[in-house]
C-alpha positions as CSV (number, residue, x, y, z in Angstrom):
1,M,-26.2,49.2,53.6
2,K,-24.4,50.3,50.2
3,P,-27.1,49.5,47.3
4,Y,-24.1,48.5,44.9
5,D,-20.5,47.7,46.6
6,N,-18.2,47.1,43.5
7,S,-15.2,46.1,45.3
8,N,-17.1,43.3,47.2
9,S,-19.1,41.7,44.9
10,M,-16.1,41.5,42.0
11,G,-13.6,40.5,44.8
12,E,-16.1,37.9,45.4
13,V,-17.4,36.4,42.4
14,S,-14.6,37.3,40.0
15,K,-11.8,35.0,41.7
16,P,-13.5,31.8,41.3
17,L,-14.9,32.5,38.0
18,L,-11.8,33.1,36.9
19,R,-10.3,29.5,38.3
20,R,-13.5,28.0,36.8
21,V,-12.3,29.4,33.8
22,G,-8.2,28.7,33.8
23,L,-9.6,24.8,35.0
24,V,-11.9,24.2,32.0
25,T,-10.0,25.8,29.5
26,L,-7.0,23.2,30.8
27,M,-9.3,20.4,30.4
28,L,-10.1,21.3,26.8
29,G,-6.7,21.4,26.0
30,V,-6.2,18.1,27.4
31,G,-9.0,16.4,25.5
32,L,-7.9,17.9,21.9
33,A,-4.7,16.4,22.5
34,A,-5.8,13.0,23.5
35,S,-9.0,12.9,20.5
36,M,-6.1,12.6,17.9
37,P,-7.7,10.3,14.8
38,A,-6.7,7.1,15.1
39,N,-4.5,6.7,11.5
40,A,-2.4,10.2,12.7
41,T,1.3,9.8,12.1
42,P,2.4,9.2,15.7
43,P,4.6,11.9,16.8
44,P,8.3,10.9,17.1
45,A,9.7,9.3,20.2
46,N,11.2,11.7,22.6
47,S,9.8,14.8,21.4
48,V,8.4,17.2,23.8
49,I,4.7,17.7,23.9
50,G,3.2,21.0,25.6
51,N,-0.2,21.8,27.2
52,Q,-1.0,25.1,28.8
53,A,-4.3,27.0,28.9
54,V,-4.6,30.4,29.0
55,A,-7.4,32.8,30.3
56,N,-8.4,36.2,29.1
57,Y,-10.7,38.3,31.1
58,N,-11.7,42.1,31.9
59,D,-10.5,43.0,35.5
60,A,-12.8,45.1,38.5
61,S,-11.3,48.2,36.1
62,G,-12.4,46.7,33.2
63,A,-8.3,46.4,32.3
64,P,-8.3,43.3,29.9
65,Q,-5.9,40.4,31.8
66,T,-4.5,37.4,30.6
67,T,-4.0,34.1,33.1
68,L,-1.8,31.4,32.2
69,S,-1.9,27.7,33.7
70,N,1.4,25.8,35.0
71,L,3.0,24.4,31.4
72,V,2.5,20.7,31.3
73,E,5.2,18.7,29.4
74,T,4.5,15.0,28.0
75,T,7.6,13.6,26.5
76,V,6.8,10.9,23.9
77,L,7.8,7.4,24.6
78,P,8.8,4.8,22.0
79,V,6.0,2.8,20.4
80,G,6.6,0.3,17.7
81,S,4.1,-1.2,15.3
82,F,4.6,-2.7,11.7
83,T,2.8,-4.8,9.4
84,L,3.9,-7.3,6.8
85,T,1.5,-8.1,3.6
86,P,0.6,-9.8,1.7
87,N,0.4,-13.3,1.3
88,V,1.0,-14.2,-2.2
89,D,-0.2,-17.2,-4.6
90,K,1.9,-17.2,-8.0
91,S,2.3,-20.1,-10.8
92,I,5.2,-20.9,-12.8
93,L,6.8,-23.1,-15.4
94,A,8.9,-26.1,-14.6
95,G,12.5,-24.4,-14.6
96,Q,11.0,-20.6,-13.9
97,T,11.7,-18.6,-10.7
98,A,8.5,-17.1,-9.0
99,Y,9.4,-13.9,-7.6
100,M,7.2,-12.5,-4.4
101,P,6.6,-9.5,-3.2
102,H,6.0,-8.0,0.0
103,I,6.1,-5.1,2.3
104,I,6.7,-4.2,5.6
105,T,5.1,-0.6,7.0
106,N,6.7,0.8,9.9
107,N,4.1,2.3,11.3
108,G,5.7,3.4,14.7
109,N,7.7,6.7,15.6
110,V,11.1,5.2,15.9
111,P,13.1,3.7,13.3
112,D,13.3,-0.4,13.2
113,V,15.4,-2.9,11.6
114,F,13.3,-6.2,10.5
115,D,15.3,-9.5,10.9
116,L,13.7,-12.0,8.1
117,T,13.0,-16.0,8.4
118,L,11.4,-18.7,6.0
119,T,9.9,-21.9,7.5
120,G,9.5,-24.3,4.2
121,V,6.9,-27.1,4.1
122,F,8.2,-28.2,1.4
123,N,8.1,-31.8,-0.9
124,N,11.3,-33.4,0.1
125,A,12.0,-34.8,-3.3
126,Q,11.1,-31.3,-4.7
127,L,13.3,-28.6,-3.1
128,P,13.4,-25.5,-4.9
129,A,16.9,-24.7,-6.3
130,S,17.6,-21.6,-4.5
131,I,15.5,-19.0,-2.7
132,K,16.8,-15.8,-2.0
133,V,15.7,-12.4,-0.5
134,Y,16.0,-9.3,-2.2
135,A,15.5,-5.6,-1.5
136,D,12.9,-3.8,-4.0
137,N,13.3,-0.2,-3.6
138,N,11.6,0.7,-6.8
139,A,8.2,-0.9,-5.7
140,D,8.0,-3.1,-9.1
141,G,7.9,-6.6,-7.5
142,M,11.4,-7.4,-8.8
143,P,15.0,-7.4,-7.3
144,D,16.7,-4.4,-7.5
145,D,20.0,-5.9,-8.3
146,L,20.1,-10.2,-8.8
147,N,23.9,-10.1,-8.0
148,A,23.0,-8.3,-4.6
149,P,20.7,-10.4,-2.5
150,L,19.9,-9.5,1.2
151,C,20.3,-13.2,1.7
152,S,20.1,-16.8,0.3
153,V,18.4,-19.3,2.0
154,T,19.3,-22.9,1.9
155,P,15.8,-24.9,1.1
156,A,14.5,-27.4,4.0
157,A,11.5,-29.2,4.6
158,T,8.9,-28.0,7.4
159,T,12.0,-26.2,9.9
160,A,13.3,-23.3,10.3
161,M,15.9,-22.7,7.3
162,T,19.4,-21.4,7.3
163,T,20.6,-18.3,5.7
164,S,23.6,-16.8,4.7
165,P,24.3,-14.4,6.2
166,A,23.3,-16.1,9.2
167,T,20.9,-13.4,10.1
168,C,19.0,-11.8,6.8
169,K,17.6,-8.4,7.7
170,T,16.3,-5.3,6.1
171,A,17.9,-1.8,6.4
172,S,16.4,0.3,9.0
173,V,12.9,1.3,8.2
174,P,11.8,5.1,9.7
175,G,8.8,5.5,11.2
176,G,5.8,7.1,10.5
177,G,4.0,4.6,8.1
178,T,7.4,4.2,5.9
179,A,7.2,1.0,3.6
180,Y,9.6,-1.1,2.9
181,N,10.1,-3.4,-0.2
182,L,11.6,-7.1,-0.7
183,V,11.0,-9.8,-2.6
184,V,11.6,-13.4,-2.2
185,A,12.7,-15.4,-5.3
186,V,12.3,-19.4,-5.8
187,Q,13.6,-20.8,-8.1
188,S,12.3,-23.9,-9.4
189,R,13.5,-27.1,-11.5
190,S,13.1,-28.3,-15.2
191,N,11.6,-31.6,-13.6
192,D,9.4,-29.9,-10.6
193,V,5.8,-31.0,-10.8
194,G,2.6,-29.7,-9.1
195,N,0.5,-32.0,-7.0
196,V,-3.5,-32.4,-8.2
197,A,-4.3,-29.3,-7.6
198,K,-0.7,-28.0,-9.2
199,L,0.6,-26.9,-5.9
200,W,4.3,-27.1,-5.7
201,E,5.8,-25.8,-2.9
202,H,4.6,-22.8,0.0
203,Y,6.2,-21.3,3.2
204,T,5.6,-18.9,5.8
205,L,7.6,-15.9,5.7
206,T,8.4,-14.0,9.4
207,A,9.4,-10.6,9.8
208,T,10.5,-9.6,13.6
209,A,11.4,-6.4,14.8
210,E,15.0,-6.3,16.0
211,T,13.7,-3.2,19.2
212,T,11.4,-5.3,20.6
213,A,11.1,-3.5,24.2
214,I,8.9,-1.1,22.5
215,Y,5.9,-3.5,20.6
216,A,3.0,-4.8,22.6
217,T,3.1,-8.7,23.4
218,G,3.0,-10.3,20.1
219,G,3.2,-7.3,17.9
220,D,6.8,-7.6,17.0
221,V,6.1,-10.5,14.7
222,K,4.6,-10.8,11.7
223,T,4.0,-13.8,8.7
224,V,2.7,-14.5,5.5
225,T,2.4,-17.4,3.8
226,D,3.4,-17.6,0.4
227,K,2.5,-20.5,-2.1
228,V,4.0,-21.6,-5.5
229,S,2.5,-23.6,-8.4
230,I,3.6,-25.2,-11.1
231,D,1.5,-25.5,-14.1
232,T,1.4,-26.2,-17.4
233,G,-1.0,-23.6,-19.2
234,A,-1.4,-20.0,-19.6
235,I,0.4,-18.2,-17.3
236,F,-0.4,-14.3,-17.1
237,D,1.3,-11.4,-15.5
238,L,-0.7,-8.3,-15.1
239,T,0.6,-4.9,-14.3
240,K,-1.3,-1.4,-14.2
241,S,0.5,2.1,-14.4
242,I,-0.9,5.8,-14.5
243,N,0.7,8.7,-16.2
244,I,-0.5,11.4,-14.1
245,P,0.0,14.9,-15.0
246,G,1.2,17.2,-12.7
247,G,-0.2,20.8,-11.4
248,P,-3.5,21.2,-9.2
249,A,-6.3,18.9,-9.8
250,S,-8.8,19.7,-11.9
251,A,-12.1,21.7,-11.6
252,A,-15.4,20.5,-10.0
253,T,-16.9,21.3,-13.4
254,C,-14.5,18.9,-15.3
255,T,-16.8,16.5,-17.1
256,V,-16.7,14.1,-20.0
257,A,-18.0,16.6,-22.4
258,S,-15.6,19.8,-21.3
259,H,-12.5,17.6,-20.7
260,A,-11.3,19.4,-23.2
261,G,-11.1,22.7,-21.5
262,T,-7.3,24.4,-19.9
263,D,-8.4,23.2,-16.2
264,C,-9.5,19.6,-16.6
265,K,-6.7,17.1,-16.2
266,V,-6.1,13.4,-18.0
267,A,-4.6,10.7,-17.0
268,R,-3.6,7.6,-19.0
269,Y,-3.4,3.8,-17.3
270,T,-2.1,1.1,-19.1
271,L,-2.6,-2.4,-18.5
272,T,0.2,-5.0,-19.5
273,Y,0.0,-8.3,-19.3
274,T,2.1,-11.3,-20.5
275,N,1.8,-15.1,-21.2
276,R,4.8,-16.9,-19.7
277,G,3.4,-19.9,-19.8
278,G,3.4,-23.0,-22.2
279,A,-0.4,-22.6,-23.9
280,V,-2.6,-20.5,-25.5
281,G,-4.7,-18.6,-23.0
282,T,-7.4,-16.0,-22.4
283,I,-7.5,-13.8,-20.0
284,R,-10.5,-11.4,-19.3
285,I,-9.5,-8.1,-17.0
286,Q,-11.7,-5.9,-15.4
287,D,-10.6,-2.5,-14.7
288,L,-12.9,-0.4,-12.1
289,I,-12.0,3.4,-12.8
290,G,-14.2,5.7,-10.9
291,S,-16.2,3.0,-8.8
292,A,-16.9,3.4,-4.7
293,A,-16.1,-0.4,-5.1
294,D,-12.4,0.3,-7.0
295,P,-10.1,-0.3,-3.8
296,Y,-7.4,2.0,-5.4
297,H,-10.0,5.3,-4.8
298,T,-10.6,6.6,-8.0
299,D,-14.1,7.6,-7.4
300,G,-14.5,11.3,-9.2
301,M,-12.6,9.9,-12.1
302,A,-14.3,8.9,-15.7
303,Y,-13.7,6.9,-18.2
304,L,-13.6,9.1,-21.7
305,P,-15.3,7.3,-24.4
306,G,-13.3,6.5,-27.2
307,T,-10.0,6.5,-25.7
308,A,-8.9,2.8,-25.4
309,K,-6.3,1.6,-27.8
310,W,-4.8,-1.9,-27.7
311,S,-0.7,-2.0,-28.0
312,N,0.4,0.1,-30.9
313,N,-2.7,-0.2,-33.4
314,A,-3.4,3.3,-34.6
315,G,-7.2,3.3,-34.1
316,F,-9.3,3.2,-30.8
317,L,-11.3,0.3,-29.6
318,N,-15.0,0.9,-29.7
319,D,-16.5,1.4,-26.4
320,D,-19.3,-1.4,-26.9
321,A,-21.8,-2.8,-24.2
322,I,-21.3,-6.4,-23.3
323,A,-22.5,-8.9,-25.2
324,A,-23.1,-12.8,-24.9
325,T,-20.7,-12.8,-27.7
326,P,-18.1,-10.2,-28.3
327,V,-16.9,-8.9,-31.7
328,V,-13.2,-9.2,-32.2
329,E,-12.4,-5.7,-32.1
330,F,-8.0,-5.8,-33.6
331,S,-6.2,-9.2,-34.4
332,D,-2.1,-9.2,-35.4
333,S,0.1,-11.6,-36.8
334,N,0.7,-13.7,-34.4
335,G,-3.0,-14.6,-34.3
336,A,-3.6,-12.6,-30.9
337,S,-6.6,-10.9,-31.0
338,I,-8.4,-8.6,-28.4
339,Y,-12.4,-8.4,-27.4
340,Y,-13.1,-5.0,-26.2
341,E,-16.5,-4.1,-24.2
342,K,-16.9,-0.7,-22.1
343,L,-16.9,-2.5,-19.0
344,D,-14.7,-5.4,-19.7
345,T,-11.8,-6.6,-21.8
346,S,-10.6,-9.9,-23.0
347,A,-7.7,-11.0,-25.0
348,V,-6.7,-14.1,-26.2
349,I,-2.4,-14.4,-26.4
350,K,-1.2,-17.3,-28.6
351,T,2.3,-16.7,-28.4
352,L,5.0,-17.1,-25.6
353,N,6.1,-14.0,-23.8
354,E,4.2,-12.0,-25.8
355,T,3.3,-8.6,-24.2
356,V,0.3,-6.0,-25.3
357,K,-1.0,-3.3,-24.0
358,V,-4.4,-1.6,-23.2
359,S,-4.6,2.3,-22.7
360,F,-7.4,4.3,-20.7
361,F,-7.7,7.4,-20.6
362,N,-9.7,9.2,-17.4
363,K,-10.4,12.6,-16.0
364,L,-8.4,13.3,-12.8
């Protein structure tokens, strides 16, 4: 017997080993493809995903060799998924129009069109003067063009309302998480009143995907409920905007003390609030900048002390701590005044439709 038979030992050992290596590599490839994050953007429908294992080894003579598995190809099927948000609750004065903004987000992997219907739960004696649905492409919560609604709706109580045109629909919305913004405008009359709780009207907005076959059972229909109240007191609208500088993010070493450095970026937040109600009112605003509780993910940012301003006032607001009796910082000729504290802002607006702004500077 030979003490070492190279051809026999390598021939008998290496072949099963190669088969095992090839099998393991292929299984890993399949496992990686299946472990995509749940929130990953789905590949477009009808795209082809290929999977092929590769095994690199040295043969009996020590020469490098490469073995490929069979190529496995999978065609991605169209899958539908979308959301409709949010429920909106808004107060108006009698005779005003309530603008109710909504977002349809197409999370599927194919474009789709969504049909819109409204079902009313209205007081028969106080049906809205008109209801119209508009596109809101710039996502500012207002119609893009008041003269070009997606449809006009005939108000009715407790039933599905008819529209003109007969089918009210969105434009085609691409998949992959694309958002389509729309606004429902509900016009009240000057003599409309709310109930004891000030509620005037409410309705259900339904969005139905046109390509129903690609959705899971029930997944092609989403609804929200809007409520409109008639009020006689102060009614505030509040918007928040941010002016973000371009370029790369600030260096990790940026702090409040070092923000003047050339590699530190500063963003300006502006809060704009308007009293469009029928009486004087007080608005309290808390802006959670740099907090883990902030739903807008501003953690990592920090307020720069002494940089808050009210409207066009030349001075800056004091960063006082919260006190039982805040000190008035500024007042204007209309009698409006602002109380500002580092963790809270309060303002009294005494004229109708007056707009004021508070700006905060924050480190990016």
